[in-house]
C-alpha positions as CSV (number, residue, x, y, z in Angstrom):
1,X,289.6,-170.7,145.8
2,X,286.8,-168.7,144.3
3,X,285.0,-170.5,141.4
4,X,285.1,-168.4,138.0
5,X,282.1,-167.6,136.2
6,X,282.1,-169.2,132.7
7,X,280.4,-167.1,129.8
8,X,279.3,-170.0,127.5
9,X,277.8,-167.8,124.9
10,X,281.3,-166.3,124.6
11,X,282.9,-169.8,124.4
12,X,280.7,-170.6,121.4
13,X,280.9,-167.1,119.9
14,X,277.3,-166.5,119.8
15,X,274.8,-163.6,121.1
16,X,272.9,-164.5,124.2
17,X,269.7,-164.1,121.8
18,X,271.0,-166.8,119.6
19,X,268.6,-169.5,118.6
20,X,268.9,-173.4,119.2
21,X,270.1,-173.8,115.5
22,X,272.5,-171.0,115.8
23,X,274.1,-172.6,118.9
24,X,274.1,-176.0,117.3
25,X,276.0,-174.7,114.3
26,X,278.4,-172.8,116.2
27,X,279.4,-175.9,118.3
28,X,279.5,-178.0,115.1
29,X,281.9,-175.6,113.4
30,X,284.2,-175.3,116.5
31,X,284.0,-179.1,117.4
32,X,285.1,-180.0,114.0
33,X,288.4,-178.2,114.6
34,X,288.8,-179.3,118.2
35,X,287.1,-182.4,118.9
36,X,289.4,-185.2,120.1
37,X,288.2,-187.6,117.3
38,X,288.9,-185.3,114.8
39,X,291.5,-182.6,115.7
40,X,295.0,-183.2,113.9
41,X,297.0,-181.6,117.0
42,X,294.8,-183.4,119.8
43,X,297.1,-182.0,122.6
44,X,296.6,-178.4,121.8
45,X,293.0,-178.9,120.9
46,X,292.2,-180.7,124.3
47,X,291.7,-177.5,126.5
48,X,289.8,-175.7,123.8
49,X,287.5,-178.7,123.2
50,X,286.7,-178.8,127.1
51,X,285.5,-175.3,126.9
52,X,283.2,-175.7,124.0
53,X,282.0,-179.1,125.0
54,X,280.9,-177.6,128.4
55,X,279.3,-174.6,126.8
56,X,277.1,-176.9,124.6
57,X,276.2,-179.2,127.4
58,X,274.5,-176.1,129.0
59,X,273.4,-174.0,125.9
60,X,272.2,-177.1,123.8
61,X,270.0,-178.3,126.6
62,X,266.8,-175.8,126.9
63,X,266.5,-176.6,130.6
64,X,270.1,-176.1,131.6
65,X,270.2,-172.9,129.4
66,X,267.0,-171.4,131.2
67,X,268.6,-172.0,134.5
68,X,272.1,-170.7,133.5
69,X,270.4,-167.5,132.2
70,X,268.3,-167.2,135.2
71,X,271.3,-167.1,137.5
72,X,273.3,-165.0,135.4
73,X,276.7,-163.6,136.3
74,X,275.9,-163.1,140.0
75,X,275.1,-166.8,140.3
76,X,276.8,-167.1,143.5
77,X,274.9,-164.2,145.3
78,X,271.4,-164.8,143.9
79,X,268.6,-166.9,145.3
80,X,268.5,-170.2,143.0
81,X,265.4,-170.4,140.9
82,X,262.6,-172.9,141.6
83,X,263.6,-176.5,140.7
84,X,267.4,-175.7,141.9
85,X,268.5,-177.9,144.6
86,X,271.7,-178.3,146.4
87,X,273.8,-176.7,143.3
88,X,272.3,-179.0,140.9
89,X,269.4,-179.6,138.8
90,X,266.3,-181.0,140.6
91,X,266.1,-184.8,140.0
92,X,269.7,-185.3,139.1
93,X,271.3,-188.5,140.3
94,X,274.5,-186.8,141.4
95,X,275.2,-185.0,144.5
96,X,277.8,-182.6,146.0
97,X,281.3,-184.0,146.2
98,X,282.8,-185.1,149.6
99,X,284.8,-182.7,151.3
100,X,288.5,-182.8,149.7
101,X,287.9,-185.2,146.5
102,X,288.9,-183.6,143.3
103,X,289.1,-185.6,139.9
104,X,291.4,-185.0,137.1
105,X,291.1,-186.8,133.9
106,X,294.2,-186.8,132.0
107,X,293.6,-186.7,128.1
108,X,289.8,-186.4,128.5
109,X,287.4,-183.8,128.5
110,X,286.3,-182.9,132.1
111,X,283.9,-180.1,133.5
112,X,284.8,-177.0,135.0
113,X,284.1,-176.2,138.9
114,X,281.8,-173.6,137.7
115,X,279.7,-176.3,135.9
116,X,280.1,-178.9,138.8
117,X,278.8,-176.3,141.4
118,X,275.6,-175.4,139.1
119,X,274.9,-178.7,137.7
120,X,276.6,-181.6,139.7
121,X,279.1,-183.8,138.1
122,X,281.9,-184.1,140.6
123,X,282.5,-187.3,142.8
124,X,280.1,-187.8,145.6
125,X,279.9,-190.5,148.4
126,X,277.2,-193.2,147.6
127,X,276.7,-193.5,151.2
128,X,277.4,-197.2,151.3
129,X,279.7,-198.7,154.0
130,X,280.0,-202.1,155.5
131,X,281.0,-203.6,158.7
132,X,282.9,-206.7,159.4
133,X,281.7,-209.4,162.0
134,X,284.8,-209.4,163.9
135,X,285.9,-206.4,166.2
136,X,289.8,-205.5,165.9
137,X,292.0,-204.9,169.0
138,X,290.3,-202.6,171.5
139,X,286.8,-203.9,170.5
140,X,286.1,-201.3,167.8
141,X,284.4,-202.6,164.9
142,X,286.1,-202.6,161.3
143,X,284.3,-200.3,158.9
144,X,284.5,-200.4,155.3
145,X,284.9,-197.2,153.5
146,X,282.1,-195.6,151.6
147,X,282.0,-195.9,147.8
148,X,282.5,-192.8,145.7
149,X,280.9,-191.9,142.2
150,X,282.0,-189.6,139.6
151,X,281.7,-188.9,135.9
152,X,284.2,-189.7,133.2
153,X,283.6,-188.3,129.6
154,X,284.1,-190.8,126.8
155,X,284.3,-189.8,123.1
156,X,282.2,-191.9,120.7
157,X,285.5,-193.0,119.1
158,X,286.4,-194.3,122.3
159,X,283.2,-196.0,123.0
160,X,283.3,-197.7,119.4
161,X,287.1,-199.0,119.8
162,X,287.6,-198.9,123.6
163,X,290.3,-196.9,125.2
164,X,292.6,-196.8,128.4
165,X,292.4,-193.5,130.3
166,X,294.7,-192.2,133.2
167,X,292.7,-191.0,136.2
168,X,294.4,-188.8,138.8
169,X,292.4,-188.8,142.2
170,X,293.3,-186.2,144.6
171,X,292.1,-186.4,148.3
172,X,292.8,-184.0,151.0
173,X,292.9,-185.9,154.5
174,X,291.1,-184.4,157.5
175,X,294.7,-183.3,158.8
176,X,295.1,-181.4,155.5
177,X,297.5,-183.8,153.7
178,X,297.1,-184.0,150.0
179,X,297.4,-187.4,148.5
180,X,297.6,-188.0,144.8
181,X,296.4,-191.4,143.4
182,X,297.0,-192.1,139.7
183,X,295.6,-195.2,137.9
184,X,294.3,-196.5,134.6
185,X,291.0,-197.1,133.7
186,X,289.9,-199.3,130.7
187,X,287.0,-198.2,128.7
188,X,285.6,-201.4,126.9
189,X,284.4,-201.1,123.4
190,X,280.6,-200.7,123.1
191,X,280.3,-198.9,126.7
192,X,276.9,-197.4,127.0
193,X,276.3,-194.0,128.1
194,X,275.3,-194.2,132.1
195,X,277.1,-197.4,132.5
196,X,279.0,-197.5,136.0
197,X,282.8,-198.6,135.6
198,X,283.7,-200.1,139.0
199,X,287.6,-199.4,140.2
200,X,287.8,-201.6,143.4
201,X,289.5,-200.3,146.5
202,X,289.6,-196.6,145.1
203,X,286.9,-195.2,147.4
204,X,287.0,-193.8,150.9
205,X,289.5,-195.6,153.3
206,X,287.7,-197.6,156.0
207,X,288.3,-197.2,159.7
208,X,290.3,-199.6,161.9
209,X,291.2,-202.4,159.5
210,X,288.3,-201.9,157.3
211,X,288.9,-202.3,153.4
212,X,288.6,-199.1,151.3
213,X,285.1,-198.5,149.5
214,X,285.1,-198.6,145.5
215,X,285.0,-196.0,142.8
216,X,282.4,-196.0,140.1
217,X,282.8,-193.9,137.1
218,X,279.5,-193.1,135.2
219,X,280.3,-193.0,131.5
220,X,278.9,-189.5,129.8
221,X,279.5,-189.1,126.0
222,X,281.3,-185.9,124.9
223,X,279.4,-184.0,122.4
224,X,280.3,-184.8,118.8
225,X,280.1,-182.5,115.9
226,X,278.2,-184.9,113.5
227,X,276.6,-187.4,115.7
228,X,274.2,-187.8,118.6
229,X,274.1,-191.2,120.5
230,X,270.9,-192.9,121.7
231,X,271.6,-196.3,123.2
232,X,273.7,-197.9,120.4
233,X,272.1,-196.0,117.7
234,X,273.7,-192.7,116.2
235,X,272.0,-189.9,114.7
236,X,273.1,-187.5,112.1
237,X,271.3,-184.3,110.7
238,X,271.9,-183.9,106.9
239,X,271.3,-180.7,105.2
240,X,269.9,-180.7,101.9
241,X,268.7,-178.4,99.1
242,X,265.1,-178.0,98.2
243,X,266.0,-179.2,94.6
244,X,267.8,-182.3,96.3
245,X,264.5,-183.2,98.0
246,X,262.3,-182.6,95.1
247,X,264.4,-184.3,92.5
248,X,266.4,-186.8,94.7
249,X,270.1,-187.0,95.0
250,X,273.1,-189.2,96.1
251,X,275.0,-187.6,98.8
252,X,278.0,-188.5,101.1
253,X,277.6,-188.6,104.8
254,X,280.3,-189.3,107.6
255,X,280.5,-192.2,109.7
256,X,281.7,-192.8,113.3
257,X,284.7,-194.6,111.8
258,X,285.8,-191.7,109.9
259,X,284.8,-192.8,106.3
260,X,282.4,-191.3,104.0
261,X,279.5,-193.4,102.6
262,X,277.0,-192.7,99.8
263,X,273.2,-192.5,100.7
264,X,270.5,-192.1,98.2
265,X,267.8,-189.6,98.9
266,X,264.7,-190.5,97.2
267,X,262.9,-187.9,95.1
268,X,260.0,-186.0,97.1
269,X,261.9,-186.3,100.5
270,X,260.6,-184.3,103.1
271,X,261.9,-182.2,106.0
272,X,262.5,-184.3,109.3
273,X,262.4,-187.7,107.2
274,X,264.8,-190.3,108.5
275,X,267.0,-192.6,106.5
276,X,268.4,-195.8,108.1
277,X,271.9,-197.2,107.6
278,X,272.0,-200.5,109.2
279,X,275.1,-201.6,111.5
280,X,276.6,-198.2,111.4
281,X,276.1,-197.5,114.9
282,X,277.8,-198.3,118.1
283,X,278.5,-201.9,119.5
284,X,275.5,-203.4,121.4
285,X,276.9,-206.6,122.7
286,X,278.4,-209.6,120.5
287,X,279.4,-208.6,117.1
288,X,276.4,-206.5,116.6
289,X,276.0,-202.9,116.3
290,X,273.2,-200.2,116.5
291,X,272.0,-198.3,113.2
292,X,272.8,-194.8,112.0
293,X,269.8,-192.6,111.2
294,X,270.2,-189.8,109.0
295,X,267.6,-187.0,109.6
296,X,266.9,-184.8,106.6
297,X,267.0,-180.9,106.9
298,X,265.6,-179.3,103.8
299,X,267.5,-175.9,103.7
300,X,266.2,-172.8,102.0
301,X,268.5,-169.8,100.8
302,X,268.3,-166.7,103.1
303,X,269.2,-164.4,100.2
304,X,268.9,-165.0,96.5
305,X,270.1,-163.0,93.7
306,X,267.8,-161.1,91.1
307,X,268.2,-163.9,88.5
308,X,267.7,-166.6,91.1
309,X,264.4,-164.8,92.3
310,X,263.1,-164.7,88.7
311,X,263.8,-168.5,88.4
312,X,262.1,-169.3,91.6
313,X,259.3,-167.1,90.6
314,X,259.0,-168.9,87.1
315,X,258.9,-172.3,89.0
316,X,256.2,-170.8,91.6
317,X,254.0,-169.7,88.4
318,X,254.5,-173.3,86.5
319,X,254.3,-175.5,89.5
320,X,250.9,-177.3,90.0
321,X,252.0,-178.0,93.6
322,X,250.2,-175.8,96.2
323,X,250.5,-177.1,99.8
324,X,247.4,-174.9,100.8
325,X,245.0,-176.4,98.3
326,X,241.9,-178.3,99.7
């Protein structure tokens, strides 16, 4: 079946010339409506979030966006750009999927075939096999099946509390017979991004009387409208007005638990300054949790009324502050 081209700019509702900030804002707006952690109707929002999560996975990453733009709509008929190897980004740990394997993640946020062809992400063989020390009847050796590896997307809420996901693994045998295997996978609370979850016996079948290989699922965090995870720490960008930066303010910020907490912005705050809230990140072993870091983004109005312009001019005339003064 032909792989359908995905217009990620259309998915986020932005122009191809959109800035990184425009793309980030577009994703946050849509994700607040459709993200599994915040959507009221999770079932109907699931497919839409898959689309916007994948779009932001590409357009929110400067390197992926550059390669996506370079290939364009004729991606399957063009010479790949430098650094593009085997249908995935050079240096990626993921390879191409073994023939006949397809993962379906029930209730989660998987990637499309288009994304997997361009950036990797499907299951692939690790190449590890084993042999028994005893031959079976006929003198042939028992050969253990190869392990296979794939990605599983986990929301930050699931990483915080843990979850159980239903996984459907579809395999086409060399004779063309389609085999479906469905099983449940436990996502432990505090799971780290990049961690491999082992499911014994769900890999390639062995030969002779050799045992099946294992399936390893690599955890990837789904994008969140309010937080970015780095290890067990969470990062949140907080927009503040110029007068809040100058005079100070007490503002409400969201937490991964879904509640709002008050944070004090000290007078004289600067753009890019970080505030730290201890113990509001993800679990990191035992009963401890990472921290929540708030990055201040001082916003200035793009348009002002005549009255506002006069007030800003009055402030400029009376203020002793001059950042260019030696």
